[in-house]
C-alpha positions in Angstrom: 23.7 3.2 8.7 22.4 -0.8 9.3 22.8 -2.0 5.4 22.1 -5.4 3.7 24.4 -4.5 1.3 28.1 -3.0 0.4 27.4 0.4 -0.4 28.0 4.6 -0.7 26.8 6.4 2.3 25.5 10.1 1.9 24.5 12.7 4.0 23.9 16.7 2.2 24.2 19.3 4.3 24.1 23.0 4.0 24.9 22.3 -0.3 27.5 20.4 1.0 27.8 16.7 0.0 29.2 13.7 1.8 30.1 10.6 0.9 32.2 7.7 2.6 32.0 3.6 1.0 30.7 1.6 3.6 30.6 -2.1 3.9 27.3 -4.7 4.7 26.1 -3.9 9.2 26.5 -1.7 10.7 28.7 2.4 10.1 29.1 5.0 11.7 29.6 8.5 9.3 30.0 11.9 10.8 29.9 15.2 9.1 30.2 18.9 10.1 27.8 20.7 10.6 27.2 24.5 9.6 27.3 26.9 12.5 24.3 29.6 12.9 22.1 27.6 10.2 19.1 25.7 10.4 18.5 22.9 8.0 17.3 19.2 8.0 19.8 16.9 6.5 19.7 15.1 3.4 20.1 11.1 3.4 20.8 8.0 0.8 22.1 5.3 0.2 24.0 4.8 -3.7 25.0 1.2 -5.3 26.4 1.7 -8.9 26.6 4.8 -9.1 22.8 5.8 -8.5 21.0 6.2 -5.7 19.2 3.4 -4.6 17.3 4.8 -1.3 17.7 8.7 0.1 15.0 10.8 1.3 15.5 14.1 4.6 15.8 13.8 7.7 13.1 13.8 10.4 14.0 16.4 11.9 15.1 20.2 12.5 18.5 20.9 13.5 18.4 23.9 14.9 21.2 26.6 14.9 19.9 27.6 18.5 18.6 25.5 21.2 16.8 27.4 24.1 16.3 24.3 26.0 18.9 20.7 24.5 16.8 18.1 24.3 19.4 14.8 25.1 17.3 12.0 23.9 18.0 10.0 21.2 15.9 9.9 17.7 16.9 7.8 15.5 14.6 7.4 11.9 14.4 4.9 9.2 14.5 5.4 5.3 12.8 2.3 3.7 12.7 0.7 0.0 
């Protein structure tokens, strides 16, 4: 995440919510992925206890892959 101001990063996967406080600047945040499930993660930033920015990811994470795509993909949620 690239934040202009400090906030709390939120990632929702398989009904579970993962949170990490982050300072302004660049932050890395990893969460465990469920096995044998296909899903689209939800990403959000919270400040002062309320969500200021959020949305579903652009890519589905698959449970099984026939041909792996080794290219790096990123997404942007802007306000």
